Each structure stands twice: as C-alpha cells, then as structure tokens.
C-alpha positions in Angstrom: 6.9 21.6 -14.5 8.0 24.7 -16.5 5.3 26.6 -17.4 1.5 26.1 -17.4 0.4 22.4 -18.7 -2.0 21.9 -16.6 -4.0 24.8 -18.4 -4.3 21.9 -20.9 -8.5 20.9 -21.7 -8.8 17.3 -21.8 -8.2 15.8 -25.3 -10.8 14.5 -27.8 -11.3 10.1 -27.0 -8.2 8.5 -28.7 -6.1 11.5 -28.4 -3.2 11.6 -26.2 -0.9 15.3 -26.8 2.8 13.9 -27.4 4.7 16.7 -25.7 4.3 20.0 -22.6 1.6 22.0 -23.7 3.0 25.8 -22.9 0.4 28.0 -23.1 -0.7 30.1 -20.3 -4.5 30.9 -19.7 -4.6 34.9 -20.6 -7.2 35.4 -17.6 -4.3 33.7 -15.3 -3.3 36.3 -12.9 0.7 35.9 -12.7 1.9 34.2 -9.2 2.6 36.4 -6.4 5.7 34.9 -5.0 9.1 34.6 -6.1 10.7 33.5 -9.1 13.2 31.1 -10.5 15.2 32.6 -12.6 14.2 32.4 -16.2 15.1 29.5 -18.5 15.5 27.8 -22.2 12.7 25.5 -22.1 12.9 22.2 -24.5 11.2 24.0 -27.0 14.1 27.1 -26.7 11.9 29.7 -25.9 12.7 31.5 -22.3 9.9 30.6 -19.5 10.2 31.6 -16.2 8.8 28.7 -13.1 7.7 30.1 -10.1 9.3 28.8 -7.0 7.7 24.8 -8.1 4.6 26.7 -8.3 4.0 26.2 -4.4 1.4 28.4 -3.6 -2.3 28.8 -4.8 -3.8 30.7 -7.0 -6.9 31.6 -6.8 -9.9 30.2 -5.5 -10.3 26.8 -4.6 -13.7 26.5 -5.9 -13.5 27.1 -9.9 -16.2 26.6 -11.8 -15.5 23.1 -14.2 -12.6 22.7 -16.6 -10.8 25.6 -14.8 -7.3 24.8 -14.7 -5.9 23.8 -11.5 -4.3 25.9 -8.8 -0.7 23.9 -8.5 1.6 23.0 -10.6 3.2 19.8 -9.4 2.4 18.5 -6.1 6.2 18.6 -4.4 5.7 19.5 -0.1 2.5 19.9 2.4 3.1 23.1 2.2 0.7 24.3 -0.5 -1.4 23.9 0.2 -3.9 25.5 2.3 -6.8 24.4 4.0 -9.5 26.2 0.9 -8.2 24.0 -1.6 -7.8 20.8 1.2 -11.0 20.9 1.0 -11.5 20.8 -2.5 -9.6 18.3 -2.9 -11.3 16.3 -0.5 -14.7 16.6 -2.6 -13.5 15.3 -5.7 -12.1 13.2 -3.7 -15.1 12.3 -2.8 -16.6 11.6 -6.0 -13.8 9.3 -7.3 -15.6 6.5 -4.3 -18.3 7.0 -6.1 -17.1 6.5 -10.0 -18.1 3.1 -10.8 -16.5 1.2 -13.9 -17.6 1.8 -17.5 -19.7 5.1 -17.3 -18.2 8.3 -18.7 -16.8 9.7 -15.6 -14.4 6.2 -16.1 -13.1 7.8 -18.6 -12.3 11.1 -18.6 -8.1 10.6 -18.8 -8.5 8.7 -21.9 -5.2 9.3 -24.2 -3.1 10.3 -21.0 -0.4 8.6 -20.3 1.4 8.3 -16.8 4.7 7.8 -16.0 5.8 6.1 -12.8 9.5 6.6 -12.3 10.8 4.9 -8.6 14.1 5.1 -7.5 13.1 3.5 -4.1 10.9 0.6 -3.7 7.0 0.5 -3.4 4.2 -1.3 -3.2 0.8 0.9 -1.5 1.9 3.5 -3.4 3.1 2.7 -6.4 0.0 0.2 -7.1 -2.2 3.1 -6.3 -1.3 5.5 -8.8 -1.1 3.0 -11.4 -4.4 1.9 -10.1 -5.6 5.4 -10.2 -5.0 6.6 -13.7 -6.6 3.2 -15.0 -9.3 3.3 -13.5 -10.1 7.2 -15.6 -9.6 5.1 -18.5 -5.6 6.3 -18.9 -2.3 3.9 -19.0 0.6 3.7 -17.4 4.4 3.2 -18.2 6.3 2.1 -14.9 9.5 1.6 -13.6 10.6 -0.5 -10.6 13.3 0.0 -9.0 15.0 2.8 -11.1 18.5 3.3 -8.9 19.7 -0.1 -9.6 18.0 -0.8 -13.6 16.9 2.8 -14.9 20.3 4.7 -16.7 20.8 6.0 -13.2 23.1 2.9 -13.1 24.7 4.2 -15.9 25.1 7.6 -14.1 22.7 9.6 -15.8 21.4 12.4 -13.9 17.8 13.1 -12.7 17.4 15.8 -15.1 18.8 13.8 -18.0 15.8 11.6 -17.2 12.5 13.4 -16.2 13.6 15.5 -20.1 13.8 12.3 -20.9 10.7 10.4 -19.6 8.5 13.7 -20.2 8.7 13.2 -23.3 7.3 9.8 -23.2 4.2 10.7 -20.8 1.8 14.0 -19.8 2.4 13.5 -15.9 5.5 11.8 -14.2 4.8 10.2 -10.6 7.9 9.7 -9.2 9.9 8.0 -5.4 13.3 9.0 -5.2 15.6 8.1 -2.3 17.7 12.1 -2.8 15.5 14.7 -0.4 15.1 17.7 -2.4 14.9 15.6 -5.5 11.5 15.8 -6.5 12.2 19.6 -6.7 14.3 19.4 -9.3 12.5 17.1 -11.3 9.7 19.1 -11.3 12.3 22.5 -12.6 13.7 20.7 -14.9 9.8 19.2 -16.1 7.2 20.2 -18.7 4.7 18.1 -17.2 3.1 18.0 -14.1 5.7 15.8 -11.0 4.1 14.2 -8.4 6.4 13.5 -4.9 5.8 10.1 -4.3 8.5 11.0 -1.7 12.2 12.1 -1.2 13.8 10.1 0.6 13.8 11.5 4.3 12.2 14.9 3.0 8.5 14.8 2.6 6.5 12.2 1.2 2.9 14.7 0.4 -0.2 12.7 -1.0 1.2 10.5 2.0 0.0 13.6 3.9 -3.0 14.4 1.8 -4.3 11.0 2.5 -3.8 10.7 5.8 -5.7 14.2 6.8 -8.5 12.8 4.5 -8.7 9.7 6.2 -9.2 11.7 9.8 -11.8 13.5 8.7 -14.0 10.5 7.4 -13.6 8.8 10.5 -13.1 11.3 13.4 -15.6 13.8 11.2 -13.4 16.8 12.0 -9.7 18.3 11.3 -10.1 21.1 14.2 -9.7 20.6 17.3 -7.8 17.3 17.0 -5.5 15.3 19.0 -3.0 13.5 16.9 -0.1 11.0 18.1 2.8 10.4 15.9 4.6 7.8 17.3 8.4 5.5 15.9 10.7 6.7 13.0 10.0 10.6 13.9 14.1 12.0 12.3 14.0 10.0 9.1 9.6 9.4 8.4 8.6 11.3 5.4 5.2 10.5 6.2 4.9 11.6 9.7 7.1 15.2 8.5 4.5 16.2 5.3 1.4 15.1 7.8 2.2 18.1 10.2 2.8 20.3 8.1 -0.6 19.8 6.7 -2.5 19.0 10.0 -1.0 22.7 10.9 -3.8 23.7 8.6 -6.3 23.4 11.0 -7.1 24.9 14.7 -6.6 23.9 18.0 -4.5 21.2 16.8 -2.9 19.4 19.4 0.6 17.3 18.3 2.0 15.1 20.6 5.3 13.2 19.5 6.4 10.1 20.9 9.6 8.2 20.0 12.7 6.8 20.6 16.3 9.5 21.7 17.4 8.5 18.8 14.4 9.4 15.8 13.2 12.5 17.5 11.2 14.8 15.9 14.0 17.3 13.3 13.5 20.9 15.0 11.6 22.2 11.8 9.3 20.7 12.2 8.7 21.8 15.8 9.5 25.6 15.0 7.3 25.3 12.3 4.1 24.3 14.3 5.6 26.7 16.9 5.1 29.6 14.4 1.7 28.0 13.3 0.7 28.3 16.8 0.3 24.8 16.9 1.1 23.1 20.6 3.1 20.2 20.1 4.7 17.7 23.1 7.5 15.4 23.4 6.6 12.1 25.4 8.3 9.2 26.4 4.6 7.5 27.5 3.2 5.9 24.5 0.3 5.0 27.3 -0.5 8.1 28.4 -0.6 9.5 24.9 -2.9 7.0 23.2 -5.4 8.0 26.1 -5.5 11.5 25.6 -5.5 10.9 21.5 -8.1 11.4 19.0 -5.5 9.5 16.4 -2.6 7.5 17.4 -0.3 7.2 14.1 2.0 4.7 14.0 5.5 4.7 11.8 7.8 1.9 12.0 11.5 2.2 12.3 13.4 2.8 8.8 16.3 0.7 9.1 17.4 1.4 5.3 18.0 5.4 6.8 21.1 4.1 9.4 23.5 2.7 7.2 26.0 1.3 9.0 24.9 2.7 12.0 22.4 -1.1 12.8 23.1 -1.0 16.9 21.2 2.8 16.4 18.7 0.8 15.1 18.5 -2.2 17.4 18.9 0.5 20.4 15.3 2.4 18.6 13.4 -1.0 17.7 10.4 -2.5 19.7 10.6 0.3 21.8 7.1 2.0 21.1 4.1 -1.0 20.1 0.4 -0.3 19.4 -0.8 -3.6 21.3 -3.5 -5.1 22.8 -2.8 -2.7 26.5 -2.8 0.3 23.9 -6.3 0.4 22.6 -7.4 -0.2 25.7 -6.8 2.9 27.6 -7.3 4.0 23.7 -10.7 6.3 23.4 -13.7 4.6 22.1 -13.7 7.7 19.1 -10.2 7.4 18.6 -8.7 5.6 15.0 -5.2 3.8 14.7 -3.4 4.9 11.6 0.0 3.3 9.6 1.3 4.8 6.5 2.6 0.3 6.1 4.9 -1.0 5.5 4.7 -2.2 9.5 6.8 -4.4 10.8 6.4 -5.1 14.7 5.6 -1.9 15.6 1.3 -2.8 15.6 0.7 -6.6 16.7 -1.5 -8.7 14.6 -4.1 -9.0 17.2 -5.0 -4.9 16.9 -6.4 -5.9 12.4 -9.4 -7.1 14.1 -10.1 -3.8 16.0 -12.2 -1.4 14.5 -10.6 1.4 15.6 -7.6 0.0 13.0 -8.1 2.3 10.4 -4.7 1.5 8.3 -6.4 -0.8 5.9 -9.1 2.1 5.2 -6.3 4.0 5.6 -4.3 2.6 2.4 -7.9 2.8 0.6 -8.2 6.6 0.7 -4.7 6.7 -1.5 -6.7 5.8 -4.2 -8.8 7.9 -4.6 -6.9 10.9 -3.7 -4.5 10.5 -6.1 -7.6 9.5 -8.3 -8.6 12.9 -7.5 -5.2 15.2 -8.0 -4.6 13.5 -11.2 -7.9 13.9 -12.6 -6.9 17.5 -11.1 -3.3 18.1 -12.9 -4.4 16.9 -16.0 -7.4 18.2 -16.9 -8.8 20.9 -14.4 -11.8 21.4 -12.1 
C-alpha cells in the first residue's frame, strides 16, 4: 500500500470506493522508520512508502474513528504489546456482534479480495466469514498458482495492480517467502499476509496469542513448547516473534533434527532476552509447559527428499500419554490441519484448545478488517 488508504472514513451504506484513497491525515506525524525509495503510484503522483508500515506510529488507544497505526499486516514484528492489547479488545467486541445489528454492517460497501496461491481451508474461510459477518463482500481466488494468470506467467506485481482496482483490501497467501512484502509495496490498498511460504503467518500468530491469553489468563511468565516442523512452519516463526513481546517467557523447541528451529529465530529471541531451550523429550517438556503448540511435518516443503520427510514424521505425537503429564491448567494448540501428530482421543480433553483456537481466528480477522478499513 503506497500511502494512507487507511485514512479513509467509513462510506455511506451502499457506496464503495472504486479506487484507493491516497489522502493523508494532516495531523498524522511522519513515521520515524526508514523509507523505501520514492515510487510513482498509479495516479502518476510520486509517493514514498514506509517499510511496509512495519512500525507503530501513535498511541494504541486513539479516539473512535482515528486511523489504525498499520497500513498492512505483513509480519509479526510490526506489533508491540500495546497495539496487541488494543487489537484483542476489538476482537472481544467482535465476539459479541449479533446478526442484524448495526455493528454487523460496518463494512457494507467494502470488498475484500482473497488471493490464495496455496491451499487453505481455515484461513481463507475465516477471512471470508469475517468480512461477510461485518457486512462486506468477497472476491475470491483459490489455488491462484494454477487457476489465475500466474499460470500464464503474470508477475505478482501485475496481479496486485490489477486486483487492487477491484477491491478495498487484499488478503494473500503465497508460496514464496517475502511475497506479501512485495505485494504491499505494490498495492495502493491494505494487504494482509495470510502466509508466505516458510516465511510468516502474522494473523495466525495474533489468534494464537489471543487464544493463549483467553485460555491461560496471562501472557507474561508463560512456558511454551513449540513442537514438530519448526524449520518450515511459518506459524511457529510468527508466534515466536509475537510472544517475545512479553516478559519472563520460556520457550522449548522440540523437533526432529531435520526440521529444527532456524538460527534467525533463536538469535532474535536471545536479543530480546527470551529464554529458550532445545529438547528431544516431549514428555518432559509437556510436564513443564502452559502451552504445547503442536505442528504437522510439512511434506510439501521437502520437495523430492521424501526420505527426510519420513524420517521426521511421527517422531513427536501428542496422545493420552502426553495428557497424563500435562498440567491441568495447560492447553494443547495446533494451527491445523493435523495429520497424525495429535491423536483423535485427545480431542475430548478440555485442554485440547485447537478448535477453539480456530474459532478465535474469526474474531481476530474481523478486528483486523475493521481496523484496516475504518480505523478505530
């Protein structure tokens, strides 16, 4: 997004902006973070784009109607504690919205485009449900890698320039790490990263942290076990970035050797004073944790190295034995879909939070759509 499309006010019912607004609020103070080079936008005017708006520019508790601090949602590092708290408050309000009320129509006249180059069930449907539950409309492309003009060789940038002419906000999942940032640099409307290859999945991390707060009752002082495919799992990467905003957190990494957490995340956590430890003993880790966050081994990331996939798969499984050592107050989370890494007999245990976690994704995404399109 080139300039502040987020400064748009809510349009009258039935009226939709046919193009991105590039008006900036006169009262907005200029961002202090580094700028990208000046570019020519679609209107022919020069504009400067901040670093995908990856910063917070004002108080997290502005008056109603004020613009949201972020222009896009690209990576977890954009958020600080205050803005997370404020987003979670909006999400709680979203939980209370009932059909037929004025609050359920706040996005009437707005269009969201979902552009998914990789398969998705929960993320795509929850975004689409979120938009419709707030009165908006959806343009959707599933498996865009195969069934869009990308199959003909169209660049991502050209696709984004086209799609932004049809919609007020773009939600994109892509198979390449960094693709969401490229899209945000190109678009004149807000872009939400719904997962970019092995890179990040910031809205999943937001709903994960929201779920932990709702289930455990706190975020400071928690112990968190990240289990499974930590090398390729964009969800655990984003969650690690977000949970590092809180104090006295301890993270355990439990994974097969071929999919260990990458050094960049470990270095980031160390730089933020977050204690972390690698372990090969899931039972021991589970006995110490407030949250066990299980993930599947991602076969699609192994390419032709099926031997490595088979080596990693099935090594760490959450089953009744793990429940036996898990503290009574603790929870089990999973970004889904699961294969065999959590056995079905775990589902009935009240500590199995993964389906509640998926539902929380709806409220977080409702909050983000409202904030990005209308502000506070």
